[in-house]
Every structure is written in structure tokens, then in C-alpha cells.
N, C-alpha and C positions, 0 to 999 in steps of 0.2 A: 870829120868825125870818124871814129874807128868802130869796127864791128866787135862782137864779143870776144874774138880771139886776140884783140889788141893790135891787129895789123891793119894797115890801111886797105880797105876793100876786102881783102882776104879771100877773094874768089878766084884768084889766079888769072884775072883778066889783066892784060897789059895796060899800063898807065896811059900809053899814047892813044890819041884818037878820042874825039868827042863822044862817040857811042860807048866806048869802053869806060870813059870817065862817068858817063851818065849811068851805066850799069852799076858801077861800083858805088856811086852816090845813092842810087835808088835802093840797092841792097842794104847799105848802111842805115838808111832811113827806115826800112822795113825791120831791120834788127832792133833799132831803137824803139820802134812801135811795139815790137814783140816784148822787149824788156818792160816797157810801161804796162803792157797788158798783163804780164806775169805778176807785177806788183799789184795791179788791180785784182787779179785772181786771188792772190794771197789775202787781200783784205776781204773779199766778198765770200770766200768759202764758208766761214762760220756764220755769215749774216743772211745771205740770200742765194738759194739754189739757182734761181733764174738768172740773177746777175753773174753768178759764178760761171754759168754755162756760156754767157755772152763773152766774158773775158777768156774762158777756155777756148772757145771757137776762134777768137781773134789771135790768141797766142799760137795755136796750132797752124792757123792760116799764115801767120807771119813766118813760122818755121818752114812751111812748105814753099812759100814764094820768095824767100830771102836769099836763095842761092847758097854758095859755100857747101855744096852737097857732100863733097869728099870730106871736108873738115867735120861736118855734122855727123857723117857716118862713123868717122874715127872717134868722135866724142861719144857717140852712143855705144859703139862696140868696145872702145878702149877703156872706158871708165870702169873701175873694178866692181861697183855695185850693180852694173847693168848686166853682167853675165848671168847671175842667178835669176834676175828679173826677166830677162829675155828667154832663158831656158824654160822657166815656169810657164810663161805665156805660150811659147812654142809647143810645149807638151800638151797644153790644153787645146791649142789649135789642132794638133795631130789627133787628139782624142775625138774630134768631130767624126773621124772615120768609123768609130765604134760607139758613138754616143747614142743613148736611148732617149726616148721621149720626143716631144714636139720640136721641130726645127726652130720655131720662134724662141723657145726657152733656151735652146743651145746658143743661138746667136746673141741673145740678151746677156747671158752670163759671160760669153767670150768678150763682148763689148765692155763689160764691167772690168774684166781682168786686163783690158787694154790700157788702163791707167799705169800698169807696170811698164809698158812701152813708152808712154808719154813722159816718164821720168827722163828719158834720153833727150826729148825735145826741150824739156824745161832746163836741163843741164846746159844747153847751148846758150840760153839767155842769162844764166847765172854764173858764167865764167868770170864776169866782171864782179869783183868783191863789193863794189858800191851797189850793184843791183841786189846782191845777197842781203846787204844791210838794210836796204829800203824794203825788200820783200818781207824780211823777218819783222821789221818795224811795222809794216802794214798789217801783218797777222796779229801782232801785239795790240795795235790800235783797234782792230775789230773785236778782240777779246775784252779790251777795256770798255768799249761801247756796250758789249753784251753784259759785262759785269755791272756797269752803271744802271742799265735798264732793268737788270734783274733785281737790284736793290730797290729801284723805283717801283717795280711791279709788286714786290713784297710789301712795300709801304702803302700800296694803293694809290700811287700818284699817277699812274698811267691810265688813260681812258681805254675803253674796250676797242681793240683793233683786230682786224682779221689775221695779221701776222703774229700777234702776241699770243703765245702758247701758255702763258702762266695761268695756273689754277691755285686755289688756296692751299698753302703748304708746299707748293712746287713752283718756285719762281724762275721757271725757264722763260726764254724770250723767243729766239729765232728757231731753235731746234728742240727736238724732244729730249726728255730728261737724260737718257743714256748718252746721247751725243753731247749734250750740254755739259754733263759731268766730266766726261773724259777729256773734252777739249779744255775745260776750265782748269782741270788738274795740270795739264801740260802748260797752260798759260801761267799758272801760279809759279811753276819753276822758272819759266822765261822771265817773269817779272822779277823774281829773286836774283837771277843772273844780271839783269839790267841794274838792279840796286847795287850789286857788288862792284859793277864796273863804273857806276856813275861818278863823275868827277866832283860834282857839287853836293853839298850836304842836303840841300832842299830836294834835289832830284833823287838822292839816295833814300831819303825818308819817303818821298812820294811812291817810288817803286816798291819799297818795303811794305808800305801800307797796302798798296794794290795787291801784292802777293798774299798778304795776310787776309785781305778781304776775299780773294779768290778761294783760298783754303776754306774759310768760313762758309762761303757760298756753296762749295761742294758738300761740306759736312752737315750743314744745318738748314740749307735753304732749298735743296734739290732732292727729290726722291729717286735717287739713282745709286743702287749698290755698286754699279760699275765704276762710278766716280770714286767711291770710297776705296775700292780695290786699287784703282789707278793711282790715287794719291799716295796710298801706302807703298806701292811699288816704286814710285818716283822718289819717295823719301828714303827708301832702302838704297836706291841707286846713289843718291847724293851722299849718304853716310859712308857707303862703301868706297865711293870715289875719293872722299875726304880722308878716311882713316884706314883704308884697305881691310885687312882681316879684323882689326879692332872695330872697324865700322860695321862689320857683319853682326858682331855681338851688340853693338850700340843700336843698330837698326832693329834687331829683335826686341831689345828692351823698350826702345822708344815706341815701336809699333804696338807691342802688347800693352804698355802702360797708357799710351795715347788712346788706343781703342777702348780700354776700360773707362777712361775719363770721359771720352766723347759719348760712349754708350750710356753712361749715367747722366750726362749733361743734356743730351738731346732726346727729347721724347719722340719726335718723328723718326729719328734714326733707330732708336731702341725698338720702336714699333715695327720698322721694316726688318730689322735683324731677327726679332722674335718671330715675326710672321714667316721669314725664310726658314728658320729652324723648325717651326711647326710643320710647314709644308714638306720639308725634307723628311721628317719623322713619319708623316702620314703617307708618303709615297709608297706604292706597292706596284712592283713590276707587272703583276698579273691583272691589275685593275687600270683601265684607261684614266689618264689624268684629266681633270676638269679645267675649263678655261680660267677659272678663278685662282688656280694654283700655278703661279708663274714658275716656282721652283719645281713643282711636279711635272709641268710641261717640259722644262729644260732637261730634267732627268730622263723623261720619256724620249725626248729628241736624241739624247746621247745613246740611250739603249737601242733604239731602232736604227740609228745611224751606224753604230758598231756592227749591228747585224748586216747592214748593207755592205759595209767594208769587208766583212768576212765572206760575203758572197763573191766579191771580185776584188781581192786585195792588191793585185799587181797592176792592172790596167784601170780599175774603177769602171764606173758606168758611163763615163764620158762627160765632157763639159756641159753644163746646163741640165744634166740628167737628174739632179737631186730632187726637184719637186715631183717629177714623174715617178722616179723609183720609190720615193717615200710614200706617195699616194698608193702605189701598187702594193707596197709592203703592209700598209695598215688597213687596206680595203677590207671592210666587213668586220673589223675588230672593235669598232666604236672609238678608236683613237683619232685625235685631231690631226689632219694632214698639215704639213708645213713646207715652206719653200726655203727655210733657213734654220739650221740646227743651232744657231747662235754659238758656234764654236768653229774657229777658222780651220783647224787641222782636220776636224771631222768632215767639214764640207769639202776640203781639198781631197781627203782620202776617198770619200764616196765618189767624187767625180774623176779624179786622176790617180787613184790608188796610192800605194806607199811611195812611188816615185814623186808624186806631187808634194807630199809631206816632206820628203827629203830635200826637194828643191826649195821649199819655203824655209826650212831650217838652214839650208845653205845661204839663203838670202839674209836671214837674221845674223848668222855668224859672220858673213862678209861685211854687213853693216857695222857690227861691233868692232871688227878688225880695222875697218877704214876710219871709224870714229877716233881711234887713237892717233891717227896721222894728220888730223886737221890742225891748221895753224894757230887757232886761238882757243883759249880755255872755254869761252862761251860756246864755240862751235863744237868742241869735243863733248862737252856736257850735254848740249841740246841734241847732238847726233845720237849719243848713247840713250838719251831720254826718248827720242823718237823711236828708236829700235825697241826699247822697253815698252813703249806705248803700243806699238804694233803687236808685239808678242803677248804681253799681258792682256791687252784688249782682245786679242784673238782667242783667249781662253773662254771668254764669255760672250763674244760677238764675232760675226764674220766680217772683219774689218775691210777685206779686199773687195767685197761686193756692196757694202754700204756706201752710198754715193759720196757723202760728205767726208767720212773717215778715209775712204780710199783716195780721194782727191787731196785731202790734207796731207796724207802720207806721201803721195807722189810729188807734190809741190815742195813740201819741207825737206824731203829727201834730196831734191835737186839743190835747194837753197843751202842746206847744211853740208852736203857732201861734195859740192862742186869744187871746194878748195882742197880736196884730198891730194896729197903729194903722190907723184909717180902714177897718175891715173891712166897712163897709156898714151898711145900715139896721138889721139885727138887732143890730149891735154898739153902736149909738149909746147912750151912757150906761150900757152894761152892765158896763164894767170900771173903774169909778171907786171901787172899794172900797179897803181898806187895801193898802199895798204888800206884795208877797210877803215873808214873813218870811225871815230868813237860814236857810240850810241847817242843820238840827239837827246839833250836834257832840257 
């Protein structure tokens, strides 16, 4: 059996001698276990936080115990998407020296940003294209399960269960509506790509139906404006990728016309949009927002966060400082304290100043650049979609500290970008195995 690099053993241990052979064989088995654990992680992320944590711990443990440390270091440092990810984490780690607030909050936030480093570990196990195919398929399977249970919940076919989060008019299953919506929007695109690649008519029809059901689920069955925005952003991406500059015009027309049609056709969506507009119009910077006004609270979070950024624009208040700094800022004002401004760049700017924002944008730009160099059309589109998902999602949520979203990004980044050409020293000769098999139909 070969390790992820495609070389026998791969650890530099001489082939001669029983001990050396045993070491190579053991390392290979650990690598194989790590690959299976990563596939399990890809499936469990949208389904169960507890199960995902088990697979995550097993994946990391296999990476730590499996040897090949020089190759692993070259893979982590040499892959082009890792430079901005590591720099952003390092900047936050450095900010501990000037961070404000409780040490427990500082450590908790730094741990959450640690998913950026874990991309490097996940990359090691996804150098084999067959593992990438299985992991992406596992994520698709989890989203198909979520989709089926969502429809079953909406139809009243599921008994009351502790893990079922569905409520009348909000057919979510494993996750809350914001996470459900943005994950299902990404899954709708993935199902569409599988449909385009399917060799048999039955499979093509099945994946097309799944994609359509996922779109309907986001628009009409889940109370999440984040999902609406994500779906629109991914549609724009697909049209631009298909028709370039003409696609931009087509995207504008389709989004505007589609939004008008859906607005008229869906009473729940219309209610959510009208409520958002009303709350926006009622918001007054001089008056504390009330808990019942989600838009008013978000606008207040933005306003106070910008004030915190102006206080310390270059260094920020330090990693994990946002909850403490925000509480201090609004103390005595009657405003509601928060630990999350629901905006990625604002959270980065408050903690790490403008350099943190610049590093995040560097990561986004590097991801987009690497997406164009991937070997297959599916990988190129999904890699661009994941980048869009991170950036657009970051306008309305703090994706890098939300556990499921951050982990989904880290795992899918490794799965989708491991095939990037010219990835550096650690990639040299690592991805010369058999071509990725066709999507199972």
C-alpha cells in the first residue's frame, strides 16, 4: 500500500530490515486510516457536531502519528492556499501579546481560527484524487440526507426527536436555519455539477431533480435570508463562469427577475423580506435596538464594531477581544452586548486591525487564483463556489468562528484545492496517481 504521496512508505526509511519495513507499513496504515477518517468527517460535518469532532480528532491524530514529517511540512508550507491561511493565524497568535479581555476568550477564539492551520493536515490526506472524490461524495450524501429529512419534516412525517430542529414553516433538520440555508445552497450547485457529469440519463435526471429540490428548499422551506443571498451569489458565479461578461448582464437580469417572481410566489419569503425592510427603516443609531429586530441588531453591531475599529485600526484589540471590547463599548448605553458582529471582516478588523482584513482578502484572492489551475471543470467551479461561499457568507456571518461553517471550509478547501498544479515543494510528484474516477451514478 502507498501513502498519500504515491511513494512506497514515503518516510525516507530504508527498505532493508524488518523494523524499517514495519515502520513503513505502519505509517501507510495510519495514512489510510486518516484518509477514511477525513471522508467520515466530510459526511458528518453537516449532520452531527459530536460525530464530526470524533472524525476530526481521528484525522488529526493520524496526521500526527503517521510520520513523513518533512513531506507533511512541505505540503503545508508549499501549497499556495496555505500561505495566507498560516499568516492570518500567525497574526492572531501574535496579537495575544496585546489582546484585551479574559484569557479564556482569547484562547477560545484562537482555537477556532486553528481550522485555518488544519487545512494543511487535511491536504496531506487528499493528495490522492480518489480520496478527494470520495470525500466530496460523502459531503454530497450528507446533504442529500439532510434534504430528504427536510422534506419529510415539512410533510409532518418525522416524529418529534431531540436532534430535529424543524418548526412550522422552517424545515431545518440538523443545523439552525442560517447554516442549513448556506450549506444547501452550496449543495444545490454540487448536485448540478454531478448532473452535468453523469454518464447515464437516469443519474443525470436524479441529480438535476436533487439540485432543483435543494433550490426550492432554500427559497421556500427555510427561514434564512442568508440562504437566499448565497443562492443568488452562486447563481451569479455560474452565469459569469459560463458566459463571462455577458454572464454578468444575464446574472443581473436573472437575479432581479427571479427575486421578483419568488417574492410574489412565496408568502414566507415575502414576509421575511418585508420584515427586514421595515426593521431597516425603523433603525435609529441613537436608539438601542431591541432583541425582536434582527436587522436593527445587525446594524447596531456594525455601527459599534466600526467604532471599535476606529479606536485601534492597525493592531486591533487582539484575538478573542471582541466580546470584551464590545461589552465595554456599550456598557451603560442600554445596547445588547454580543460576541459576534455577524460580519467576518468586522470581526477580523476589531481583533487584528486592518492587517487581518488584508490577510483575509489575500486568502480569498489566492483561492480564486488557484481555482483556475485545478484539473477538472467540477473542481474549478466548486473551488470558486467555495471561495464565493466564504466571502459572501462572511458579509452576513462570521464564517471562520462558526464551528460547522469553519470546518466545512477547511475540509472542502483541502478536498478541492489539493489538485492545484505547481503547489510547491510538498506537492512535487505527489499527485501523479490515477485520474479521479467518474462520480458514482
